C-alpha positions as CSV (number, residue, x, y, z in Angstrom):
1,M,5.9,15.7,-5.9
2,E,4.1,12.6,-5.6
3,T,1.7,13.8,-2.6
4,A,1.0,17.4,-4.3
5,L,0.5,15.4,-7.7
6,M,-1.9,13.0,-5.5
7,T,-3.9,16.0,-4.0
8,L,-4.4,17.7,-7.4
9,A,-5.4,15.1,-8.7
10,A,-8.0,14.1,-6.5
11,T,-9.6,17.2,-7.3
12,S,-8.7,17.6,-10.4
13,P,-8.1,14.6,-12.6
14,K,-7.3,16.9,-15.5
15,P,-5.8,19.9,-14.0
16,T,-4.5,22.8,-15.8
17,Q,-1.0,24.0,-17.0
18,E,-0.8,26.4,-14.2
19,A,-3.0,24.6,-11.8
20,L,0.4,22.0,-11.8
21,R,2.5,24.4,-11.6
22,S,1.0,26.4,-8.8
23,Q,0.5,23.2,-6.7
24,L,4.0,22.4,-6.7
25,V,5.6,25.6,-6.4
26,S,3.1,25.9,-3.1
27,A,4.7,22.3,-2.1
28,G,7.8,23.6,-2.0
29,I,9.3,22.9,-5.2
30,P,11.2,26.3,-7.0
31,A,9.8,27.3,-9.7
32,P,13.1,27.6,-11.7
33,T,13.7,23.8,-11.7
34,L,9.9,23.6,-12.7
35,E,8.8,22.0,-16.4
36,V,5.3,21.6,-17.1
37,T,3.7,20.4,-20.3
38,A,0.7,22.0,-22.0
39,S,-2.5,21.0,-20.5
40,K,-4.7,21.6,-23.9
41,T,-3.9,20.5,-27.3
42,P,-3.0,23.1,-30.2
43,T,-6.9,22.8,-31.0
44,G,-8.0,23.3,-27.7
45,L,-8.7,19.6,-26.6
46,D,-7.9,18.3,-23.2
47,V,-4.3,16.3,-23.0
48,D,-4.4,12.7,-22.5
49,A,-2.0,13.5,-19.7
50,I,0.1,16.4,-17.9
51,E,3.7,16.0,-16.7
52,A,5.6,17.9,-14.5
53,A,9.3,17.6,-14.2
54,A,11.6,19.5,-11.2
55,R,15.6,19.4,-11.9
56,L,17.4,17.7,-8.6
57,D,21.3,18.3,-9.3
58,K,21.7,15.4,-12.3
59,D,18.4,14.4,-11.8
60,C,14.6,15.1,-13.0
61,V,11.8,13.9,-10.8
62,M,9.3,13.5,-12.9
63,G,5.6,13.6,-12.5
64,E,2.1,12.6,-14.5
65,I,-1.6,12.7,-14.1
66,R,-3.2,10.8,-16.5
67,E,-7.5,9.9,-15.9
68,G,-6.1,11.3,-12.1
69,Q,-3.7,8.3,-11.3
70,V,-0.2,9.9,-10.8
71,S,3.1,8.3,-11.4
72,V,6.3,9.8,-10.5
73,S,10.1,8.6,-11.4
74,V,13.5,9.6,-11.4
75,L,15.9,10.0,-14.3
76,P,18.5,12.4,-15.4
77,V,18.7,15.6,-17.0
78,L,19.3,15.5,-20.7
79,A,22.5,17.2,-22.1
80,S,20.4,20.4,-22.5
81,G,20.1,20.7,-18.8
82,K,16.3,20.3,-19.3
83,C,14.1,17.4,-18.3
84,F,11.8,17.7,-21.2
85,V,12.8,18.1,-24.8
86,G,11.2,21.1,-26.5
87,D,8.7,23.8,-25.4
88,S,7.4,23.1,-21.2
89,R,6.8,26.8,-20.4
């Protein structure tokens, strides 16, 4: 995930939700395991950071792009079986 996010951030420091999802799927992360946050607010503004998560057994590999900088961490899967609370189409 980190390599895929760094590649994307190098060309697009504020990627869209679709671009982030596409980059991660192209890197080999199965689409059904992915959750990606919105890249725009309800009023159409860019978000400060966009995040993605991929379930891996009982863990979530979480990645974030904020102002072109990438961070990745591993957290436990939530009781819901998801990585994020709420809607992350």
